[in-house]
Steps between C-alpha positions, in 0.01 A plus 500: 500500500600854443627687807381848562762774451464617860380349816329826609125497508385683177264800543217407259238756407541728803604832332477678836802292623709727273459781752714309757781453239515797270630836619462846333751553219505813280737576222641832368290478180242288322775282331710482812195390701439222268853382521502523877178324543607218259827449695321511839237243405760286325715478813198406705404218253857369483534492873152331529366784716240499219460119452350312222126553449496846657266726320628843397218742428605824320265690732618335816868525411463871409316569824767330710790671317328842498546542118272509203389191314682591180858420628360192680354372174836548323683323794267205488548480120873482540463226760270306266772521229745350754268206556449601876123572475213409282222742394160435652154657431397825657840674484691268725790246482589188677852410618607187312642189669741231376421335175751246359362543153569871507840454659596246229383716213677793657836324520466341158457850362802622694725214400417554128493884487796572736708215342456631143555865612802406704661331189465844330590718797817320613662537154424882513586563864736786572769502777264743691223242477728231650604750775133553586457123528791472733372784717148331515672171589674670801179651610315175486763344732447776750123459482532140561735545795259749659203296398341791344257324271341827354830643397612160373192467276558857368858433412421151374256660252769751392751219448269314274404812309867543411495164331251621249574880488609490138206309372187623318344780713152357465619160618680661780183651627326155497797339686500781749133429598578121516786558737272706729235235485737220608625713793201411714567130471865553594417730786250254651734207454767668688261619769392136534859390566618392160844672552660259256366733223716779648819291524458320166430822325819663632713230338302510178514881474881481533518245225279713271701808569827330416359374171382849420837637580650259237219581259401137483139539380417124468631432849298785643183351331557156642585628848203744502263221383614268782468787747145587410385132486652412830328787673156401347551135581597580868193718549275239349640229718409708805150619402384234250702184554268289273512736208712369203667792326528334161469814300773663707733205458441503125572877468812459690625209299434682176676816620800289613508333156485842338787626719714205401423564123587870549825406657591276201417778266720745681787253511461449120514869435809533718670224310410653169640842622814327606553326167441825306746685717751219452462497116532883487844482669634252244 
């Protein structure tokens, strides 16, 4: 059977319960208010202060935060795009729980899109890009040592974004959203005691960074594929132990095969270049 994402008792249907959780929050402008409200609600959802099945009414949220409904509506739309809430009738949303189907589809998308984009990005990386990766790696180690999960998630997202920073901008935006959507699963897994995700990620990030430094695109694709697949499998094993992630396994296998083929192509080009250079010296 599928385990719930949190052991806390869900607040179902009682919108008034929001008054005990939400506090007034006012931004400097309409746009700033939307951003602030989104981040505020997002943090509460990630930390399970707003657990699955909680109803978020635009009117009730606006009243609790002492803001108008317009920025609340925009904030809820952003949360819906991240897969954290689902739109309900009568201008309200419901906080979503754990769904192995959604998780598998999410990581299949990440494996394919980030792998393909990394293949392009690594070959185009500048020394400045590599330096940014190194700085993020250092920060991630500090976050882990301090057990600062919020900072770790933020820097972890930035690290992955660097791996597709030279890809198609439209595809980058899609991958950015997918990264955000997967953060809830990672956050809750760490909160539930799955610290192996932290420790394993530290080693895997180091390996990915070293391959980027050497501009080994195929190696980065293979390492990134294993990194994402391992995270998804670990989360599923905790929350849905009887779920068989066949689609995820197939996606990872195909991406590893593609990485191997890419590596062979790159080696072939290097050999051709070497032969041409040798002939030109004769």
